[in-house]
N, CA, C and O atoms as a printed pandas DataFrame, in Angstrom:
     atom_number atom_name residue_name chain_id  residue_number  x_coord  y_coord  z_coord
0              1         N          UNK        A               1    4.923  -24.167  -12.016
1              2        CA          UNK        A               1    5.383  -22.892  -11.670
2              3         C          UNK        A               1    5.781  -22.973  -10.140
3              4         O          UNK        A               1    5.014  -23.402   -9.278
4              5         N          UNK        A               2    7.004  -22.535   -9.906
5              6        CA          UNK        A               2    7.438  -22.422   -8.593
6              7         C          UNK        A               2    7.368  -21.014   -8.054
7              8         O          UNK        A               2    7.972  -20.130   -8.660
8              9         N          UNK        A               3    6.655  -20.726   -6.925
9             10        CA          UNK        A               3    6.493  -19.454   -6.351
10            11         C          UNK        A               3    7.229  -19.292   -4.990
11            12         O          UNK        A               3    7.237  -20.143   -4.101
12            13         N          UNK        A               4    7.809  -18.158   -4.954
13            14        CA          UNK        A               4    8.562  -17.749   -3.594
14            15         C          UNK        A               4    8.104  -16.409   -3.168
15            16         O          UNK        A               4    8.309  -15.440   -3.899
16            17         N          UNK        A               5    7.476  -16.286   -1.995
17            18        CA          UNK        A               5    6.986  -15.056   -1.493
18            19         C          UNK        A               5    8.065  -14.600   -0.492
19            20         O          UNK        A               5    8.667  -15.411    0.211
20            21         N          UNK        A               6    8.289  -13.263   -0.454
21            22        CA          UNK        A               6    9.086  -12.700    0.591
22            23         C          UNK        A               6    8.604  -11.231    0.793
23            24         O          UNK        A               6    7.748  -10.696    0.089
24            25         N          UNK        A               7    9.255  -10.638    1.840
25            26        CA          UNK        A               7    8.981   -9.212    2.165
26            27         C          UNK        A               7    8.214   -8.956    3.427
27            28         O          UNK        A               7    8.044   -7.812    3.847
28            29         N          UNK        A               8    7.723  -10.086    4.066
29            30        CA          UNK        A               8    6.905   -9.991    5.282
30            31         C          UNK        A               8    7.821   -9.486    6.362
31            32         O          UNK        A               8    9.038   -9.378    6.210
32            33         N          UNK        A               9    7.126   -9.164    7.531
33            34        CA          UNK        A               9    8.046   -8.634    8.714
34            35         C          UNK        A               9    7.046   -8.071    9.769
35            36         O          UNK        A               9    5.829   -8.225    9.662
36            37         N          UNK        A              10    7.595   -7.467   10.708
37            38        CA          UNK        A              10    6.931   -6.852   11.757
38            39         C          UNK        A              10    6.816   -5.316   11.559
39            40         O          UNK        A              10    7.820   -4.659   11.283
40            41         N          UNK        A              11    5.640   -4.763   11.695
41            42        CA          UNK        A              11    5.437   -3.348   11.403
42            43         C          UNK        A              11    4.386   -2.821   12.436
43            44         O          UNK        A              11    3.525   -3.553   12.924
44            45         N          UNK        A              12    4.513   -1.621   12.700
45            46        CA          UNK        A              12    3.509   -0.992   13.581
46            47         C          UNK        A              12    2.243   -0.699   12.790
47            48         O          UNK        A              12    2.293   -0.575   11.566
48            49         N          UNK        A              13    1.067   -0.582   13.500
49            50        CA          UNK        A              13   -0.046   -0.215   12.914
50            51         C          UNK        A              13    0.032    1.166   12.165
51            52         O          UNK        A              13    0.551    2.130   12.729
52            53         N          UNK        A              14   -0.448    1.256   10.978
53            54        CA          UNK        A              14   -0.297    2.471   10.284
54            55         C          UNK        A              14    0.889    2.395    9.238
55            56         O          UNK        A              14    0.989    3.241    8.349
56            57         N          UNK        A              15    1.707    1.437    9.367
57            58        CA          UNK        A              15    2.891    1.322    8.538
58            59         C          UNK        A              15    2.544    0.571    7.269
59            60         O          UNK        A              15    1.391    0.252    6.978
60            61         N          UNK        A              16    3.616    0.306    6.527
61            62        CA          UNK        A              16    3.613   -0.250    5.212
62            63         C          UNK        A              16    4.607   -1.406    5.029
63            64         O          UNK        A              16    5.702   -1.435    5.590
64            65         N          UNK        A              17    4.157   -2.327    4.229
65            66        CA          UNK        A              17    5.107   -3.350    3.760
66            67         C          UNK        A              17    4.777   -3.700    2.278
67            68         O          UNK        A              17    3.640   -3.565    1.824
68            69         N          UNK        A              18    5.808   -4.147    1.566
69            70        CA          UNK        A              18    5.613   -4.519    0.184
70            71         C          UNK        A              18    6.019   -6.010    0.009
71            72         O          UNK        A              18    7.198   -6.355    0.093
72            73         N          UNK        A              19    5.042   -6.854   -0.230
73            74        CA          UNK        A              19    5.372   -8.231   -0.449
74            75         C          UNK        A              19    5.647   -8.518   -1.961
75            76         O          UNK        A              19    5.037   -7.925   -2.851
76            77         N          UNK        A              20    6.554   -9.415   -2.182
77            78        CA          UNK        A              20    6.924   -9.835   -3.544
78            79         C          UNK        A              20    6.819  -11.292   -3.626
79            80         O          UNK        A              20    7.046  -12.009   -2.651
80            81         N          UNK        A              21    6.443  -11.786   -4.892
81            82        CA          UNK        A              21    6.410  -13.243   -5.171
82            83         C          UNK        A              21    7.089  -13.430   -6.438
83            84         O          UNK        A              21    6.640  -12.948   -7.477
84            85         N          UNK        A              22    8.184  -14.130   -6.388
85            86        CA          UNK        A              22    8.891  -14.354   -7.714
86            87         C          UNK        A              22    8.554  -15.865   -8.141
87            88         O          UNK        A              22    8.565  -16.855   -7.409
88            89         N          UNK        A              23    8.254  -15.795   -9.505
89            90        CA          UNK        A              23    7.745  -17.076  -10.128
90            91         C          UNK        A              23    8.835  -17.604  -11.148
91            92         O          UNK        A              23    9.522  -16.817  -11.799
92            93         N          UNK        A              24    8.956  -18.986  -11.254
93            94        CA          UNK        A              24    9.885  -19.533  -12.188
94            95         C          UNK        A              24    9.192  -20.828  -12.671
95            96         O          UNK        A              24    8.347  -21.393  -11.976
96            97         N          UNK        A              25    9.594  -21.297  -13.935
97            98        CA          UNK        A              25    9.220  -22.592  -14.319
98            99         C          UNK        A              25    8.323  -22.559  -15.531
99           100         O          UNK        A              25    8.443  -23.439  -16.384
100          101         N          UNK        A              26    7.444  -21.611  -15.655
101          102        CA          UNK        A              26    6.551  -21.441  -16.761
102          103         C          UNK        A              26    6.399  -20.094  -17.244
103          104         O          UNK        A              26    7.006  -19.190  -16.669
104          105         N          UNK        A              27    5.673  -19.857  -18.214
105          106        CA          UNK        A              27    5.502  -18.539  -18.634
106          107         C          UNK        A              27    4.642  -17.820  -17.765
107          108         O          UNK        A              27    3.434  -18.056  -17.727
108          109         N          UNK        A              28    5.215  -16.917  -17.032
109          110        CA          UNK        A              28    4.537  -16.116  -15.961
110          111         C          UNK        A              28    3.321  -15.358  -16.474
111          112         O          UNK        A              28    2.279  -15.340  -15.820
112          113         N          UNK        A              29    3.441  -14.764  -17.580
113          114        CA          UNK        A              29    2.442  -13.905  -18.115
114          115         C          UNK        A              29    1.173  -14.682  -18.659
115          116         O          UNK        A              29    0.227  -14.077  -19.164
116          117         N          UNK        A              30    1.211  -16.089  -18.521
117          118        CA          UNK        A              30    0.042  -16.936  -18.764
118          119         C          UNK        A              30   -0.811  -17.118  -17.579
119          120         O          UNK        A              30   -1.877  -17.726  -17.681
120          121         N          UNK        A              31   -0.393  -16.612  -16.425
121          122        CA          UNK        A              31   -1.091  -16.890  -15.188
122          123         C          UNK        A              31   -1.617  -15.625  -14.505
123          124         O          UNK        A              31   -0.971  -14.582  -14.408
124          125         N          UNK        A              32   -2.906  -15.830  -14.025
125          126        CA          UNK        A              32   -3.418  -14.946  -13.211
126          127         C          UNK        A              32   -2.829  -15.260  -11.802
127          128         O          UNK        A              32   -2.577  -16.413  -11.452
128          129         N          UNK        A              33   -2.620  -14.143  -10.996
129          130        CA          UNK        A              33   -2.029  -14.204   -9.646
130          131         C          UNK        A              33   -2.903  -13.816   -8.540
131          132         O          UNK        A              33   -3.811  -13.008   -8.736
132          133         N          UNK        A              34   -2.686  -14.348   -7.361
133          134        CA          UNK        A              34   -3.466  -14.015   -6.359
134          135         C          UNK        A              34   -2.724  -14.077   -4.980
135          136         O          UNK        A              34   -1.794  -14.851   -4.752
136          137         N          UNK        A              35   -3.223  -13.201   -4.112
137          138        CA          UNK        A              35   -2.603  -13.179   -2.687
138          139         C          UNK        A              35   -3.759  -13.719   -1.715
139          140         O          UNK        A              35   -4.908  -13.298   -1.843
140          141         N          UNK        A              36   -3.463  -14.543   -0.864
141          142        CA          UNK        A              36   -4.333  -14.984    0.182
142          143         C          UNK        A              36   -3.555  -14.849    1.475
143          144         O          UNK        A              36   -2.329  -14.737    1.480
144          145         N          UNK        A              37   -4.307  -14.863    2.585
145          146        CA          UNK        A              37   -3.672  -14.789    3.902
146          147         C          UNK        A              37   -4.453  -15.770    4.869
147          148         O          UNK        A              37   -5.619  -16.100    4.654
148          149         N          UNK        A              38   -3.725  -16.201    5.936
149          150        CA          UNK        A              38   -4.259  -17.103    6.943
150          151         C          UNK        A              38   -3.861  -16.638    8.291
151          152         O          UNK        A              38   -2.678  -16.723    8.623
152          153         N          UNK        A              39   -4.694  -16.186    9.039
153          154        CA          UNK        A              39   -4.311  -15.759   10.461
154          155         C          UNK        A              39   -4.528  -16.974   11.357
155          156         O          UNK        A              39   -5.319  -17.856   11.023
156          157         N          UNK        A              40   -3.814  -17.028   12.523
157          158        CA          UNK        A              40   -3.952  -18.203   13.433
158          159         C          UNK        A              40   -5.367  -18.420   13.843
159          160         O          UNK        A              40   -6.092  -17.523   14.273
160          161         N          UNK        A              41   -5.734  -19.718   13.678
161          162        CA          UNK        A              41   -7.081  -20.146   14.050
162          163         C          UNK        A              41   -8.162  -19.823   13.097
163          164         O          UNK        A              41   -9.323  -20.104   13.396
164          165         N          UNK        A              42   -7.857  -19.219   11.906
165          166        CA          UNK        A              42   -8.721  -18.787   10.940
166          167         C          UNK        A              42   -8.637  -19.531    9.620
167          168         O          UNK        A              42   -7.636  -20.193    9.342
168          169         N          UNK        A              43   -9.664  -19.432    8.814
169          170        CA          UNK        A              43   -9.618  -19.927    7.458
170          171         C          UNK        A              43   -8.716  -19.145    6.596
171          172         O          UNK        A              43   -8.563  -17.952    6.862
172          173         N          UNK        A              44   -8.150  -19.630    5.672
173          174        CA          UNK        A              44   -7.411  -18.923    4.609
174          175         C          UNK        A              44   -8.498  -17.992    3.913
175          176         O          UNK        A              44   -9.619  -18.427    3.650
176          177         N          UNK        A              45   -8.133  -16.775    3.648
177          178        CA          UNK        A              45   -9.005  -15.878    2.987
178          179         C          UNK        A              45   -8.267  -15.147    1.842
179          180         O          UNK        A              45   -7.061  -14.900    1.841
180          181         N          UNK        A              46   -9.147  -14.835    0.869
181          182        CA          UNK        A              46   -8.652  -14.111   -0.296
182          183         C          UNK        A              46   -8.274  -12.632   -0.070
183          184         O          UNK        A              46   -8.993  -11.917    0.628
184          185         N          UNK        A              47   -7.206  -12.193   -0.627
185          186        CA          UNK        A              47   -6.887  -10.711   -0.354
186          187         C          UNK        A              47   -6.962   -9.962   -1.624
187          188         O          UNK        A              47   -7.672   -8.957   -1.666
188          189         N          UNK        A              48   -6.264  -10.368   -2.725
189          190        CA          UNK        A              48   -6.198   -9.720   -3.886
190          191         C          UNK        A              48   -5.870  -10.609   -5.083
191          192         O          UNK        A              48   -5.217  -11.645   -4.959
192          193         N          UNK        A              49   -6.373  -10.143   -6.307
193          194        CA          UNK        A              49   -6.027  -10.999   -7.535
194          195         C          UNK        A              49   -5.791  -10.006   -8.717
195          196         O          UNK        A              49   -6.329   -8.900   -8.770
196          197         N          UNK        A              50   -4.951  -10.494   -9.646
197          198        CA          UNK        A              50   -4.676   -9.632  -10.799
198          199         C          UNK        A              50   -4.558  -10.563  -12.000
199          200         O          UNK        A              50   -4.003  -11.661  -11.964
200          201         N          UNK        A              51   -5.155   -9.997  -13.101
201          202        CA          UNK        A              51   -5.242  -10.838  -14.416
202          203         C          UNK        A              51   -3.873  -10.897  -14.978
203          204         O          UNK        A              51   -2.956  -10.216  -14.519
204          205         N          UNK        A              52   -3.733  -11.741  -16.007
205          206        CA          UNK        A              52   -2.342  -12.116  -16.521
206          207         C          UNK        A              52   -1.630  -10.843  -17.081
207          208         O          UNK        A              52   -0.409  -10.687  -17.040
208          209         N          UNK        A              53   -2.518   -9.948  -17.608
209          210        CA          UNK        A              53   -1.901   -8.775  -18.262
210          211         C          UNK        A              53   -1.664   -7.659  -17.215
211          212         O          UNK        A              53   -0.964   -6.692  -17.519
212          213         N          UNK        A              54   -2.219   -7.766  -16.013
213          214        CA          UNK        A              54   -2.224   -6.774  -15.115
214          215         C          UNK        A              54   -3.236   -5.702  -15.222
215          216         O          UNK        A              54   -3.250   -4.768  -14.421
216          217         N          UNK        A              55   -4.128   -5.817  -16.244
217          218        CA          UNK        A              55   -5.149   -4.972  -16.494
218          219         C          UNK        A              55   -6.357   -4.843  -15.562
219          220         O          UNK        A              55   -7.013   -3.820  -15.368
220          221         N          UNK        A              56   -6.535   -6.028  -15.030
221          222        CA          UNK        A              56   -7.715   -6.222  -14.075
222          223         C          UNK        A              56   -7.295   -6.651  -12.751
223          224         O          UNK        A              56   -6.545   -7.621  -12.636
224          225         N          UNK        A              57   -7.716   -6.009  -11.749
225          226        CA          UNK        A              57   -7.515   -6.327  -10.356
226          227         C          UNK        A              57   -8.774   -6.499   -9.525
227          228         O          UNK        A              57   -9.851   -6.091   -9.959
228          229         N          UNK        A              58   -8.668   -7.095   -8.340
229          230        CA          UNK        A              58   -9.857   -7.242   -7.532
230          231         C          UNK        A              58   -9.360   -7.473   -6.096
231          232         O          UNK        A              58   -8.391   -8.200   -5.880
232          233         N          UNK        A              59  -10.017   -6.860   -5.140
233          234        CA          UNK        A              59   -9.652   -6.831   -3.711
234          235         C          UNK        A              59  -10.752   -7.288   -2.789
235          236         O          UNK        A              59  -11.925   -7.056   -3.084
236          237         N          UNK        A              60  -10.437   -7.908   -1.722
237          238        CA          UNK        A              60  -11.441   -8.100   -0.737
238          239         C          UNK        A              60  -11.760   -6.795   -0.057
239          240         O          UNK        A              60  -10.891   -5.930    0.049
240          241         N          UNK        A              61  -12.949   -6.632    0.396
241          242        CA          UNK        A              61  -13.429   -5.253    0.969
242          243         C          UNK        A              61  -12.565   -4.694    2.060
243          244         O          UNK        A              61  -12.355   -3.485    2.168
244          245         N          UNK        A              62  -12.071   -5.597    2.863
245          246        CA          UNK        A              62  -11.250   -5.174    4.010
246          247         C          UNK        A              62   -9.956   -4.515    3.616
247          248         O          UNK        A              62   -9.417   -3.771    4.435
248          249         N          UNK        A              63   -9.409   -4.718    2.440
249          250        CA          UNK        A              63   -8.136   -4.091    2.055
250          251         C          UNK        A              63   -8.280   -3.032    0.983
251          252         O          UNK        A              63   -7.305   -2.375    0.618
252          253         N          UNK        A              64   -9.461   -2.867    0.488
253          254        CA          UNK        A              64   -9.637   -1.864   -0.536
254          255         C          UNK        A              64   -9.281   -0.447   -0.117
255          256         O          UNK        A              64   -9.690    0.063    0.927
256          257         N          UNK        A              65   -8.497    0.150   -0.993
257          258        CA          UNK        A              65   -7.998    1.504   -0.687
258          259         C          UNK        A              65   -6.736    1.395    0.105
259          260         O          UNK        A              65   -6.100    2.440    0.245
260          261         N          UNK        A              66   -6.286    0.340    0.627
261          262        CA          UNK        A              66   -5.041    0.227    1.373
262          263         C          UNK        A              66   -3.988   -0.717    0.734
263          264         O          UNK        A              66   -2.789   -0.493    0.900
264          265         N          UNK        A              67   -4.420   -1.744    0.023
265          266        CA          UNK        A              67   -3.598   -2.670   -0.571
266          267         C          UNK        A              67   -3.579   -2.391   -2.102
267          268         O          UNK        A              67   -4.578   -1.935   -2.657
268          269         N          UNK        A              68   -2.438   -2.668   -2.777
269          270        CA          UNK        A              68   -2.397   -2.628   -4.244
270          271         C          UNK        A              68   -1.637   -3.770   -4.715
271          272         O          UNK        A              68   -0.500   -3.971   -4.288
272          273         N          UNK        A              69   -2.237   -4.596   -5.640
273          274        CA          UNK        A              69   -1.587   -5.695   -6.237
274          275         C          UNK        A              69   -1.033   -5.224   -7.676
275          276         O          UNK        A              69   -1.741   -4.523   -8.399
276          277         N          UNK        A              70    0.097   -5.582   -8.018
277          278        CA          UNK        A              70    0.582   -5.320   -9.262
278          279         C          UNK        A              70    1.508   -6.387   -9.707
279          280         O          UNK        A              70    1.842   -7.280   -8.928
280          281         N          UNK        A              71    1.940   -6.333  -10.932
281          282        CA          UNK        A              71    2.862   -7.371  -11.525
282          283         C          UNK        A              71    3.782   -6.844  -12.489
283          284         O          UNK        A              71    3.486   -5.852  -13.156
284          285         N          UNK        A              72    4.957   -7.482  -12.618
285          286        CA          UNK        A              72    5.915   -7.143  -13.669
286          287         C          UNK        A              72    6.256   -8.330  -14.421
287          288         O          UNK        A              72    7.162   -9.066  -14.030
288          289         N          UNK        A              73    5.595   -8.570  -15.477
289          290        CA          UNK        A              73    5.855   -9.904  -16.271
290          291         C          UNK        A              73    7.256  -10.048  -16.810
291          292         O          UNK        A              73    7.693  -11.166  -17.084
292          293         N          UNK        A              74    8.013   -8.895  -16.980
293          294        CA          UNK        A              74    9.267   -9.082  -17.395
294          295         C          UNK        A              74   10.213   -9.556  -16.283
295          296         O          UNK        A              74   11.291  -10.108  -16.503
296          297         N          UNK        A              75    9.712   -9.290  -15.070
297          298        CA          UNK        A              75   10.591   -9.899  -13.852
298          299         C          UNK        A              75   10.029  -11.021  -13.306
299          300         O          UNK        A              75   10.562  -11.537  -12.324
300          301         N          UNK        A              76    8.920  -11.533  -13.845
301          302        CA          UNK        A              76    8.159  -12.763  -13.292
302          303         C          UNK        A              76    7.840  -12.634  -11.883
303          304         O          UNK        A              76    8.057  -13.552  -11.091
304          305         N          UNK        A              77    7.251  -11.348  -11.492
305          306        CA          UNK        A              77    7.059  -11.083  -10.125
306          307         C          UNK        A              77    5.681  -10.414   -9.990
307          308         O          UNK        A              77    5.235   -9.683  -10.874
308          309         N          UNK        A              78    5.049  -10.681   -8.895
309          310        CA          UNK        A              78    3.834  -10.081   -8.535
310          311         C          UNK        A              78    4.068   -9.449   -7.122
311          312         O          UNK        A              78    4.746  -10.053   -6.291
312          313         N          UNK        A              79    3.545   -8.314   -6.871
313          314        CA          UNK        A              79    3.630   -7.514   -5.698
314          315         C          UNK        A              79    2.338   -7.281   -5.010
315          316         O          UNK        A              79    1.260   -7.287   -5.605
316          317         N          UNK        A              80    2.487   -7.062   -3.648
317          318        CA          UNK        A              80    1.381   -6.577   -2.820
318          319         C          UNK        A              80    1.836   -5.517   -1.982
319          320         O          UNK        A              80    2.509   -5.765   -0.982
320          321         N          UNK        A              81    1.494   -4.249   -2.338
321          322        CA          UNK        A              81    1.815   -3.148   -1.498
322          323         C          UNK        A              81    0.750   -2.983   -0.465
323          324         O          UNK        A              81   -0.422   -2.826   -0.806
324          325         N          UNK        A              82    1.120   -3.014    0.793
325          326        CA          UNK        A              82    0.214   -2.912    1.893
326          327         C          UNK        A              82    0.514   -1.567    2.662
327          328         O          UNK        A              82    1.556   -1.392    3.293
328          329         N          UNK        A              83   -0.482   -0.645    2.555
329          330        CA          UNK        A              83   -0.344    0.615    3.405
330          331         C          UNK        A              83   -1.358    0.588    4.534
331          332         O          UNK        A              83   -2.210   -0.299    4.556
332          333         N          UNK        A              84   -1.299    1.546    5.497
333          334        CA          UNK        A              84   -2.231    1.759    6.551
334          335         C          UNK        A              84   -2.521    0.449    7.256
335          336         O          UNK        A              84   -3.665    0.118    7.566
336          337         N          UNK        A              85   -1.472   -0.265    7.492
337          338        CA          UNK        A              85   -1.734   -1.650    8.098
338          339         C          UNK        A              85   -2.376   -1.599    9.472
339          340         O          UNK        A              85   -2.166   -0.686   10.271
340          341         N          UNK        A              86   -3.188   -2.655    9.701
341          342        CA          UNK        A              86   -3.937   -2.758   10.925
342          343         C          UNK        A              86   -3.512   -4.099   11.584
343          344         O          UNK        A              86   -3.076   -5.020   10.894
344          345         N          UNK        A              87   -3.643   -4.190   12.916
345          346        CA          UNK        A              87   -3.356   -5.459   13.634
346          347         C          UNK        A              87   -4.050   -6.637   12.927
347          348         O          UNK        A              87   -3.450   -7.701   12.775
348          349         N          UNK        A              88   -5.374   -6.445   12.471
349          350        CA          UNK        A              88   -6.177   -7.407   11.992
350          351         C          UNK        A              88   -5.480   -8.038   10.600
351          352         O          UNK        A              88   -5.798   -9.153   10.186
352          353         N          UNK        A              89   -4.648   -7.320   10.036
353          354        CA          UNK        A              89   -3.976   -7.746    8.853
354          355         C          UNK        A              89   -2.861   -8.823    9.166
355          356         O          UNK        A              89   -2.338   -9.463    8.254
356          357         N          UNK        A              90   -2.545   -8.984   10.395
357          358        CA          UNK        A              90   -1.603   -9.978   10.735
358          359         C          UNK        A              90   -1.982  -11.390   10.247
359          360         O          UNK        A              90   -3.080  -11.873   10.523
360          361         N          UNK        A              91   -1.125  -11.997    9.569
361          362        CA          UNK        A              91   -1.339  -13.306    8.939
362          363         C          UNK        A              91   -0.145  -13.903    8.209
363          364         O          UNK        A              91    0.864  -13.213    8.062
364          365         N          UNK        A              92   -0.197  -15.037    7.784
365          366        CA          UNK        A              92    0.838  -15.508    6.818
366          367         C          UNK        A              92    0.144  -15.268    5.444
367          368         O          UNK        A              92   -1.018  -15.597    5.209
368          369         N          UNK        A              93    0.919  -14.704    4.629
369          370        CA          UNK        A              93    0.389  -14.281    3.262
370          371         C          UNK        A              93    1.022  -15.193    2.226
371          372         O          UNK        A              93    2.228  -15.441    2.225
372          373         N          UNK        A              94    0.149  -15.687    1.336
373          374        CA          UNK        A              94    0.576  -16.612    0.311
374          375         C          UNK        A              94    0.244  -16.042   -0.986
375          376         O          UNK        A              94   -0.768  -15.357   -1.137
376          377         N          UNK        A              95    1.095  -16.310   -1.969
377          378        CA          UNK        A              95    0.910  -15.968   -3.381
378          379         C          UNK        A              95    0.495  -17.204   -4.067
379          380         O          UNK        A              95    0.832  -18.297   -3.611
380          381         N          UNK        A              96   -0.255  -17.092   -5.197
381          382        CA          UNK        A              96   -0.793  -18.195   -5.979
382          383         C          UNK        A              96   -0.831  -17.894   -7.339
383          384         O          UNK        A              96   -0.817  -16.716   -7.697
384          385         N          UNK        A              97   -0.880  -18.874   -8.202
385          386        CA          UNK        A              97   -0.947  -18.807   -9.652
386          387         C          UNK        A              97   -2.007  -19.728  -10.214
387          388         O          UNK        A              97   -2.211  -20.870   -9.803
388          389         N          UNK        A              98   -2.656  -19.134  -11.181
389          390        CA          UNK        A              98   -3.794  -19.975  -11.889
390          391         C          UNK        A              98   -3.558  -19.670  -13.425
391          392         O          UNK        A              98   -3.458  -18.505  -13.811
392          393         N          UNK        A              99   -3.475  -20.712  -14.265
393          394        CA          UNK        A              99   -3.478  -20.480  -15.713
394          395         C          UNK        A              99   -4.882  -19.853  -16.053
395          396         O          UNK        A              99   -5.966  -20.298  -15.675
396          397         N          UNK        A             100   -4.674  -18.782  -16.805
397          398        CA          UNK        A             100   -5.885  -18.040  -17.235
398          399         C          UNK        A             100   -5.793  -17.426  -18.578
399          400         O          UNK        A             100   -4.713  -17.335  -19.163
400          401         N          UNK        A             101   -6.920  -16.998  -19.080
401          402        CA          UNK        A             101   -7.017  -16.348  -20.383
402          403         C          UNK        A             101   -7.422  -14.921  -20.218
403          404         O          UNK        A             101   -8.224  -14.651  -19.324
404          405         N          UNK        A             102   -6.995  -14.070  -20.915
405          406        CA          UNK        A             102   -7.458  -12.739  -21.136
406          407         C          UNK        A             102   -7.417  -11.945  -19.769
407          408         O          UNK        A             102   -6.390  -11.896  -19.092
408          409         N          UNK        A             103   -8.485  -11.385  -19.439
409          410        CA          UNK        A             103   -8.594  -10.524  -18.160
410          411         C          UNK        A             103   -9.160  -11.305  -17.003
411          412         O          UNK        A             103   -9.586  -10.687  -16.027
412          413         N          UNK        A             104   -9.194  -12.597  -17.045
413          414        CA          UNK        A             104   -9.779  -13.296  -15.918
414          415         C          UNK        A             104   -8.864  -13.386  -14.708
415          416         O          UNK        A             104   -7.652  -13.547  -14.851
416          417         N          UNK        A             105   -9.434  -13.283  -13.536
417          418        CA          UNK        A             105   -8.824  -13.514  -12.299
418          419         C          UNK        A             105   -9.693  -14.368  -11.396
419          420         O          UNK        A             105  -10.860  -14.599  -11.712
420          421         N          UNK        A             106   -9.174  -14.829  -10.314
421          422        CA          UNK        A             106   -9.951  -15.637   -9.415
422          423         C          UNK        A             106   -9.867  -15.294   -8.063
423          424         O          UNK        A             106   -8.798  -14.854   -7.638
424          425         N          UNK        A             107  -10.929  -15.441   -7.245
425          426        CA          UNK        A             107  -11.035  -15.149   -5.871
426          427         C          UNK        A             107  -11.050  -16.409   -5.012
427          428         O          UNK        A             107  -10.749  -16.318   -3.821
428          429         N          UNK        A             108  -11.364  -17.511   -5.521
429          430        CA          UNK        A             108  -11.441  -18.662   -4.805
430          431         C          UNK        A             108  -10.153  -19.452   -4.788
431          432         O          UNK        A             108   -9.538  -19.615   -5.842
432          433         N          UNK        A             109   -9.699  -19.968   -3.616
433          434        CA          UNK        A             109   -8.462  -20.674   -3.534
434          435         C          UNK        A             109   -8.326  -21.890   -4.425
435          436         O          UNK        A             109   -7.275  -22.238   -4.964
436          437         N          UNK        A             110   -9.484  -22.494   -4.525
437          438        CA          UNK        A             110   -9.516  -23.760   -5.332
438          439         C          UNK        A             110   -9.235  -23.598   -6.758
439          440         O          UNK        A             110   -8.943  -24.558   -7.471
440          441         N          UNK        A             111   -9.326  -22.321   -7.210
441          442        CA          UNK        A             111   -9.002  -22.042   -8.684
442          443         C          UNK        A             111   -7.528  -21.953   -8.997
443          444         O          UNK        A             111   -7.105  -21.941  -10.153
444          445         N          UNK        A             112   -6.726  -21.887   -7.874
445          446        CA          UNK        A             112   -5.185  -21.724   -8.064
446          447         C          UNK        A             112   -4.661  -23.090   -8.003
447          448         O          UNK        A             112   -5.013  -23.991   -7.242
448          449         N          UNK        A             113   -3.664  -23.111   -9.024
449          450        CA          UNK        A             113   -2.962  -24.442   -9.028
450          451         C          UNK        A             113   -1.533  -24.464   -8.366
451          452         O          UNK        A             113   -0.961  -25.518   -8.085
452          453         N          UNK        A             114   -1.076  -23.383   -8.172
453          454        CA          UNK        A             114    0.438  -23.197   -7.505
454          455         C          UNK        A             114    0.257  -22.165   -6.426
455          456         O          UNK        A             114   -0.435  -21.148   -6.469
456          457         N          UNK        A             115    1.028  -22.632   -5.425
457          458        CA          UNK        A             115    1.142  -21.793   -4.125
458          459         C          UNK        A             115    2.600  -21.568   -3.723
459          460         O          UNK        A             115    3.446  -22.440   -3.926
460          461         N          UNK        A             116    2.878  -20.448   -3.179
461          462        CA          UNK        A             116    4.189  -20.155   -2.547
462          463         C          UNK        A             116    4.193  -20.666   -1.146
463          464         O          UNK        A             116    3.207  -21.236   -0.678
464          465         N          UNK        A             117    5.294  -20.469   -0.471
465          466        CA          UNK        A             117    5.526  -20.968    0.834
466          467         C          UNK        A             117    4.911  -20.014    1.964
467          468         O          UNK        A             117    4.803  -20.442    3.113
468          469         N          UNK        A             118    4.555  -18.869    1.667
469          470        CA          UNK        A             118    4.008  -18.020    2.680
470          471         C          UNK        A             118    5.055  -17.095    3.344
471          472         O          UNK        A             118    6.186  -17.552    3.504
472          473         N          UNK        A             119    4.782  -15.855    3.737
473          474        CA          UNK        A             119    5.542  -14.987    4.395
474          475         C          UNK        A             119    4.643  -14.320    5.447
475          476         O          UNK        A             119    3.519  -13.883    5.200
476          477         N          UNK        A             120    5.256  -14.285    6.659
477          478        CA          UNK        A             120    4.586  -13.757    7.845
478          479         C          UNK        A             120    4.456  -12.226    7.896
479          480         O          UNK        A             120    5.475  -11.545    7.772
480          481         N          UNK        A             121    3.313  -11.679    8.064
481          482        CA          UNK        A             121    3.080  -10.337    8.284
482          483         C          UNK        A             121    2.613  -10.200    9.706
483          484         O          UNK        A             121    1.639  -10.849   10.088
484          485         N          UNK        A             122    3.327   -9.303   10.590
485          486        CA          UNK        A             122    2.764   -9.132   11.928
486          487         C          UNK        A             122    2.623   -7.610   12.064
487          488         O          UNK        A             122    3.583   -6.884   11.806
488          489         N          UNK        A             123    1.429   -7.109   12.470
489          490        CA          UNK        A             123    1.126   -5.762   12.654
490          491         C          UNK        A             123    0.906   -5.562   14.159
491          492         O          UNK        A             123    0.022   -6.198   14.732
492          493         N          UNK        A             124    1.703   -4.680   14.822
493          494        CA          UNK        A             124    1.592   -4.399   16.164
494          495         C          UNK        A             124    0.720   -3.184   16.404
495          496         O          UNK        A             124    0.692   -2.250   15.602
496          497         N          UNK        A             125    0.008   -3.211   17.519
497          498        CA          UNK        A             125   -0.975   -1.971   17.820
498          499         C          UNK        A             125   -0.231   -1.000   18.661
499          500         O          UNK        A             125   -0.774    0.042   19.027
């Protein structure tokens, strides 16, 4: 699976961005998808995950109520809608894919087999 993330940019605090991740190469609907981020000098951290059908989602506490992960299996794309952005959301955001069954999703980076190249999100105060 090849993944390409895009949609990052510079936004003021309180603003919104929508990240997209386009997948190609394998059956997209067979994969659970995740978003991770890495800020300068920090470890990569989990942000959100979605099961292959889109019926199950999970978020890290710091983004609950502000971010929404979704997917369109017909378009082989997963999205991350980010609202009420804060300066601490500044990071490079990565999408990832893991072969999964049913309603499974994963929060550990080691569970994901494929990664996109990352897209920079910068939130100014």
